[in-house]
KOLKEVO-426794 format. One record per atom (N, C-alpha, C, O): residue in one letter; atom name; y, z, x. Coordinates in pm, whole numbers, plus 50000, padded with zeros to 5 digits. Example, Ala and Ser with C-alpha at 12.3 -4.5 7.8 and 13.67 -1.06 7.14 Angstrom:
REM residues 2
{paro a, N, {49431, 50780, 51319}} {paro a, CA, {49550, 50780, 51230}} {paro a, C, {49670, 50780, 51320}} {paro a, O, {49668, 50846, 51424}} {paro s, N, {49775, 50708, 51285}} {paro s, CA, {49894, 50714, 51367}} {paro s, C, {50003, 50787, 51290}} {paro s, O, {50114, 50804, 51341}} 
REM end
This chain:
REM residues 84
{paro m, N, {89976, 49886, 69732}} {paro m, CA, {90103, 49852, 69769}} {paro m, C, {90120, 49706, 69719}} {paro m, O, {90153, 49684, 69602}} {paro m, N, {90098, 49606, 69807}} {paro m, CA, {90132, 49481, 69780}} {paro m, C, {90017, 49415, 69699}} {paro m, O, {89901, 49430, 69736}} {paro h, N, {90047, 49345, 69592}} {paro h, CA, {89948, 49276, 69504}} {paro h, C, {89926, 49129, 69565}} {paro h, O, {90015, 49066, 69622}} {paro g, N, {89807, 49087, 69548}} {paro g, CA, {89772, 48936, 69569}} {paro g, C, {89830, 48863, 69452}} {paro g, O, {89860, 48921, 69348}} {paro v, N, {89844, 48737, 69471}} {paro v, CA, {89907, 48653, 69372}} {paro v, C, {89816, 48660, 69244}} {paro v, O, {89865, 48683, 69133}} {paro r, N, {89687, 48641, 69263}} {paro r, CA, {89584, 48635, 69147}} {paro r, C, {89592, 48779, 69084}} {paro r, O, {89611, 48791, 68964}} {paro s, N, {89578, 48877, 69158}} {paro s, CA, {89599, 49020, 69109}} {paro s, C, {89720, 49034, 69024}} {paro s, O, {89717, 49084, 68911}} {paro l, N, {89830, 48988, 69083}} {paro l, CA, {89970, 49010, 69015}} {paro l, C, {89967, 48925, 68886}} {paro l, O, {90017, 48972, 68784}} {paro a, N, {89910, 48806, 68886}} {paro a, CA, {89901, 48725, 68767}} {paro a, C, {89820, 48798, 68657}} {paro a, O, {89857, 48795, 68540}} {paro r, N, {89715, 48859, 68694}} {paro r, CA, {89639, 48942, 68597}} {paro r, C, {89707, 49054, 68539}} {paro r, O, {89706, 49082, 68419}} {paro t, N, {89772, 49123, 68641}} {paro t, CA, {89858, 49245, 68603}} {paro t, C, {89967, 49201, 68500}} {paro t, O, {89992, 49268, 68400}} {paro l, N, {90034, 49079, 68532}} {paro l, CA, {90135, 49031, 68431}} {paro l, C, {90082, 48959, 68315}} {paro l, O, {90162, 48912, 68234}} {paro r, N, {89954, 48946, 68298}} {paro r, CA, {89884, 48876, 68191}} {paro r, C, {89923, 48743, 68165}} {paro r, O, {89945, 48700, 68052}} {paro l, N, {89934, 48670, 68284}} {paro l, CA, {89966, 48523, 68278}} {paro l, C, {89836, 48452, 68234}} {paro l, O, {89724, 48502, 68249}} {paro p, N, {89859, 48329, 68177}} {paro p, CA, {89734, 48255, 68139}} {paro p, C, {89656, 48208, 68259}} {paro p, O, {89714, 48190, 68366}} {paro s, N, {89528, 48188, 68246}} {paro s, CA, {89440, 48165, 68368}} {paro s, C, {89487, 48047, 68456}} {paro s, O, {89463, 48055, 68576}} {paro p, N, {89551, 47937, 68409}} {paro p, CA, {89577, 47827, 68500}} {paro p, C, {89691, 47886, 68592}} {paro p, O, {89707, 47837, 68704}} {paro c, N, {89769, 47986, 68549}} {paro c, CA, {89871, 48040, 68649}} {paro c, C, {89805, 48123, 68767}} {paro c, O, {89860, 48138, 68876}} {paro r, N, {89686, 48173, 68734}} {paro r, CA, {89621, 48244, 68832}} {paro r, C, {89578, 48169, 68943}} {paro r, O, {89563, 48223, 69052}} {paro e, N, {89555, 48031, 68922}} {paro e, CA, {89497, 47943, 69015}} {paro e, C, {89589, 47879, 69103}} {paro e, O, {89549, 47793, 69182}} {paro i, N, {89723, 47915, 69097}} {paro i, CA, {89832, 47845, 69192}} {paro i, C, {89795, 47896, 69329}} {paro i, O, {89769, 48014, 69353}} {paro t, N, {89796, 47800, 69415}} {paro t, CA, {89764, 47819, 69561}} {paro t, C, {89883, 47783, 69650}} {paro t, O, {89981, 47727, 69602}} {paro f, N, {89876, 47813, 69769}} {paro f, CA, {89991, 47767, 69860}} {paro f, C, {89985, 47620, 69870}} {paro f, O, {90092, 47565, 69898}} {paro r, N, {89880, 47545, 69853}} {paro r, CA, {89896, 47408, 69862}} {paro r, C, {89973, 47338, 69744}} {paro r, O, {90016, 47223, 69756}} {paro s, N, {89989, 47409, 69634}} {paro s, CA, {90059, 47350, 69518}} {paro s, C, {90209, 47351, 69549}} {paro s, O, {90282, 47284, 69475}} {paro m, N, {90261, 47416, 69644}} {paro m, CA, {90399, 47411, 69686}} {paro m, C, {90432, 47280, 69745}} {paro m, O, {90547, 47234, 69743}} {paro f, N, {90331, 47220, 69796}} {paro f, CA, {90354, 47081, 69865}} {paro f, C, {90319, 46957, 69767}} {paro f, O, {90335, 46840, 69804}} {paro s, N, {90278, 46988, 69657}} {paro s, CA, {90227, 46882, 69569}} {paro s, C, {90348, 46833, 69481}} {paro s, O, {90401, 46909, 69399}} {paro t, N, {90387, 46715, 69500}} {paro t, CA, {90504, 46674, 69421}} {paro t, C, {90464, 46637, 69273}} {paro t, O, {90546, 46648, 69182}} {paro a, N, {90338, 46594, 69252}} {paro a, CA, {90301, 46557, 69104}} {paro a, C, {90308, 46689, 69019}} {paro a, O, {90338, 46681, 68899}} {paro h, N, {90283, 46798, 69073}} {paro h, CA, {90285, 46927, 68990}} {paro h, C, {90399, 47022, 69023}} {paro h, O, {90393, 47140, 68989}} {paro q, N, {90496, 46973, 69086}} {paro q, CA, {90597, 47051, 69154}} {paro q, C, {90672, 47127, 69029}} {paro q, O, {90693, 47248, 69035}} {paro d, N, {90708, 47055, 68925}} {paro d, CA, {90786, 47116, 68804}} {paro d, C, {90697, 47220, 68742}} {paro d, O, {90746, 47329, 68710}} {paro q, N, {90580, 47196, 68724}} {paro q, CA, {90484, 47299, 68664}} {paro q, C, {90475, 47421, 68762}} {paro q, O, {90488, 47535, 68718}} {paro a, N, {90454, 47398, 68882}} {paro a, CA, {90446, 47510, 68975}} {paro a, C, {90574, 47582, 68979}} {paro a, O, {90577, 47705, 68973}} {paro d, N, {90685, 47508, 68989}} {paro d, CA, {90816, 47595, 68979}} {paro d, C, {90826, 47675, 68857}} {paro d, O, {90874, 47788, 68864}} {paro a, N, {90782, 47621, 68735}} {paro a, CA, {90802, 47701, 68620}} {paro a, C, {90710, 47825, 68626}} {paro a, O, {90750, 47932, 68583}} {paro v, N, {90587, 47811, 68680}} {paro v, CA, {90488, 47925, 68685}} {paro v, C, {90545, 48030, 68778}} {paro v, O, {90550, 48149, 68746}} {paro q, N, {90590, 47980, 68897}} {paro q, CA, {90651, 48076, 69008}} {paro q, C, {90779, 48150, 68944}} {paro q, O, {90798, 48269, 68966}} {paro t, N, {90863, 48077, 68869}} {paro t, CA, {90974, 48137, 68819}} {paro t, C, {90933, 48238, 68714}} {paro t, O, {90986, 48349, 68715}} {paro e, N, {90844, 48209, 68625}} {paro e, CA, {90796, 48309, 68538}} {paro e, C, {90724, 48430, 68591}} {paro e, O, {90733, 48538, 68532}} {paro i, N, {90653, 48415, 68700}} {paro i, CA, {90600, 48523, 68780}} {paro i, C, {90703, 48612, 68823}} {paro i, O, {90696, 48733, 68804}} {paro f, N, {90811, 48549, 68888}} {paro f, CA, {90906, 48631, 68956}} {paro f, C, {91011, 48702, 68839}} {paro f, O, {91075, 48805, 68860}} {paro r, N, {91012, 48632, 68724}} {paro r, CA, {91089, 48691, 68620}} {paro r, C, {91005, 48812, 68563}} {paro r, O, {91068, 48909, 68520}} {paro r, N, {90878, 48814, 68560}} {paro r, CA, {90811, 48933, 68516}} {paro r, C, {90781, 49039, 68603}} {paro r, O, {90727, 49142, 68564}} {paro m, N, {90817, 49014, 68734}} {paro m, CA, {90797, 49118, 68836}} {paro m, C, {90900, 49230, 68821}} {paro m, O, {91015, 49200, 68789}} {paro s, N, {90864, 49355, 68842}} {paro s, CA, {90953, 49462, 68859}} {paro s, C, {91036, 49449, 68983}} {paro s, O, {91000, 49370, 69071}} {paro l, N, {91150, 49525, 68997}} {paro l, CA, {91230, 49518, 69122}} {paro l, C, {91151, 49579, 69236}} {paro l, O, {91170, 49540, 69351}} {paro t, N, {91057, 49680, 69204}} {paro t, CA, {90970, 49737, 69301}} {paro t, C, {90871, 49623, 69364}} {paro t, O, {90845, 49615, 69484}} {paro q, N, {90821, 49539, 69268}} {paro q, CA, {90724, 49438, 69302}} {paro q, C, {90795, 49334, 69386}} {paro q, O, {90735, 49285, 69482}} {paro k, N, {90917, 49297, 69359}} {paro k, CA, {90992, 49204, 69422}} {paro k, C, {91034, 49244, 69572}} {paro k, O, {91040, 49166, 69667}} {paro l, N, {91060, 49377, 69575}} {paro l, CA, {91085, 49437, 69699}} {paro l, C, {90966, 49443, 69791}} {paro l, O, {90975, 49414, 69911}} {paro e, N, {90856, 49480, 69735}} {paro e, CA, {90721, 49487, 69808}} {paro e, C, {90687, 49342, 69866}} {paro e, O, {90641, 49329, 69979}} {paro l, N, {90712, 49241, 69786}} {paro l, CA, {90687, 49105, 69814}} {paro l, C, {90776, 49065, 69935}} {paro l, O, {90729, 49008, 70033}} {paro a, N, {90907, 49097, 69923}} {paro a, CA, {90992, 49066, 70044}} {paro a, C, {90953, 49147, 70163}} {paro a, O, {90956, 49087, 70270}} {paro v, N, {90918, 49267, 70165}} {paro v, CA, {90883, 49339, 70275}} {paro v, C, {90762, 49285, 70337}} {paro v, O, {90754, 49274, 70459}} {paro a, N, {90656, 49248, 70250}} {paro a, CA, {90527, 49188, 70306}} {paro a, C, {90563, 49044, 70370}} {paro a, O, {90509, 49011, 70476}} {paro m, N, {90643, 48969, 70313}} {paro m, CA, {90680, 48842, 70369}} {paro m, C, {90747, 48857, 70511}} {paro m, O, {90720, 48782, 70604}} {paro q, N, {90835, 48957, 70519}} {paro q, CA, {90899, 48984, 70647}} {paro q, C, {90800, 49039, 70742}} {paro q, O, {90811, 49010, 70861}} {paro q, N, {90705, 49115, 70702}} {paro q, CA, {90602, 49158, 70803}} {paro q, C, {90516, 49044, 70847}} {paro q, O, {90479, 49037, 70964}} {paro q, N, {90481, 48950, 70752}} {paro q, CA, {90402, 48834, 70789}} {paro q, C, {90483, 48757, 70894}} {paro q, O, {90428, 48724, 70999}} {paro a, N, {90605, 48728, 70872}} {paro a, CA, {90689, 48657, 70964}} {paro a, C, {90688, 48718, 71097}} {paro a, O, {90673, 48648, 71197}} {paro r, N, {90704, 48843, 71104}} {paro r, CA, {90701, 48918, 71241}} {paro r, C, {90567, 48905, 71295}} {paro r, O, {90559, 48887, 71416}} {paro d, N, {90452, 48910, 71222}} {paro d, CA, {90312, 48902, 71279}} {paro d, C, {90298, 48765, 71336}} {paro d, O, {90249, 48750, 71448}} {paro l, N, {90340, 48665, 71265}} {paro l, CA, {90327, 48531, 71301}} {paro l, C, {90398, 48496, 71435}} {paro l, O, {90346, 48429, 71524}} {paro m, N, {90523, 48547, 71437}} {paro m, CA, {90612, 48536, 71561}} {paro m, C, {90532, 48613, 71675}} {paro m, O, {90517, 48559, 71785}} {paro d, N, {90486, 48728, 71650}} {paro d, CA, {90412, 48802, 71754}} {paro d, C, {90293, 48723, 71811}} {paro d, O, {90272, 48717, 71932}} {paro s, N, {90214, 48661, 71715}} {paro s, CA, {90102, 48588, 71751}} {paro s, C, {90140, 48475, 71836}} {paro s, O, {90074, 48451, 71937}} {paro g, N, {90248, 48400, 71800}} {paro g, CA, {90292, 48286, 71882}} {paro g, C, {90340, 48329, 72026}} {paro g, O, {90318, 48258, 72123}} {paro l, N, {90405, 48443, 72035}} {paro l, CA, {90440, 48490, 72162}} {paro l, C, {90322, 48528, 72253}} {paro l, O, {90319, 48501, 72374}} {paro k, N, {90226, 48591, 72186}} {paro k, CA, {90094, 48626, 72257}} {paro k, C, {90031, 48493, 72312}} {paro k, O, {89977, 48492, 72423}} {paro l, N, {90038, 48393, 72242}} {paro l, CA, {89974, 48255, 72287}} {paro l, C, {90059, 48193, 72398}} {paro l, O, {90008, 48146, 72500}} {paro s, N, {90185, 48194, 72376}} {paro s, CA, {90275, 48126, 72471}} {paro s, C, {90303, 48213, 72596}} {paro s, O, {90328, 48159, 72704}} {paro h, N, {90299, 48347, 72583}} {paro h, CA, {90341, 48437, 72692}} {paro h, C, {90228, 48558, 72694}} {paro h, O, {90257, 48671, 72654}} {paro p, N, {90113, 48527, 72739}} {paro p, CA, {90017, 48627, 72733}} {paro p, C, {90038, 48740, 72843}} {paro p, O, {89964, 48839, 72846}} {paro q, N, {90140, 48721, 72930}} {paro q, CA, {90163, 48831, 73028}} {paro q, C, {90261, 48931, 72964}} {paro q, O, {90289, 49034, 73026}} {paro f, N, {90316, 48905, 72841}} {paro f, CA, {90407, 48994, 72785}} {paro f, C, {90333, 49107, 72719}} {paro f, O, {90233, 49086, 72649}} {paro t, N, {90384, 49231, 72743}} {paro t, CA, {90331, 49359, 72670}} {paro t, C, {90385, 49348, 72530}} {paro t, O, {90473, 49268, 72498}} {paro a, N, {90324, 49437, 72444}} {paro a, CA, {90363, 49446, 72307}} {paro a, C, {90514, 49487, 72301}} {paro a, O, {90585, 49438, 72213}} {paro t, N, {90561, 49572, 72387}} {paro t, CA, {90704, 49622, 72392}} {paro t, C, {90794, 49506, 72427}} {paro t, O, {90900, 49492, 72367}} {paro e, N, {90753, 49419, 72527}} {paro e, CA, {90827, 49297, 72559}} {paro e, C, {90834, 49201, 72453}} {paro e, O, {90937, 49135, 72435}} {paro r, N, {90730, 49187, 72380}} {paro r, CA, {90728, 49087, 72265}} {paro r, C, {90821, 49147, 72157}} {paro r, O, {90877, 49064, 72086}} {paro q, N, {90846, 49271, 72133}} {paro q, CA, {90922, 49317, 72027}} {paro q, C, {91067, 49303, 72055}} {paro q, O, {91147, 49321, 71963}} {paro r, N, {91108, 49273, 72175}} {paro r, CA, {91249, 49263, 72205}} {paro r, C, {91313, 49139, 72159}} {paro r, O, {91433, 49120, 72179}} 
REM end
């Protein structure tokens, strides 16, 4: 279903420096332009299906993160109560 960034970079046949982009690079101002260009190229080469899979995976990660936060701050809540 969802490809990892490195797997996707290999699938799209991007040069090896593009495969090494990590989450930290999003916060590096020295390489921001290069990272933006790489990310733009990755998105440009993705099919609509891949983009949709990425969006769905990001939404699920956001929900999981929110659920984890609620578990920590309100351990008395059941799974049903956390979903409300």
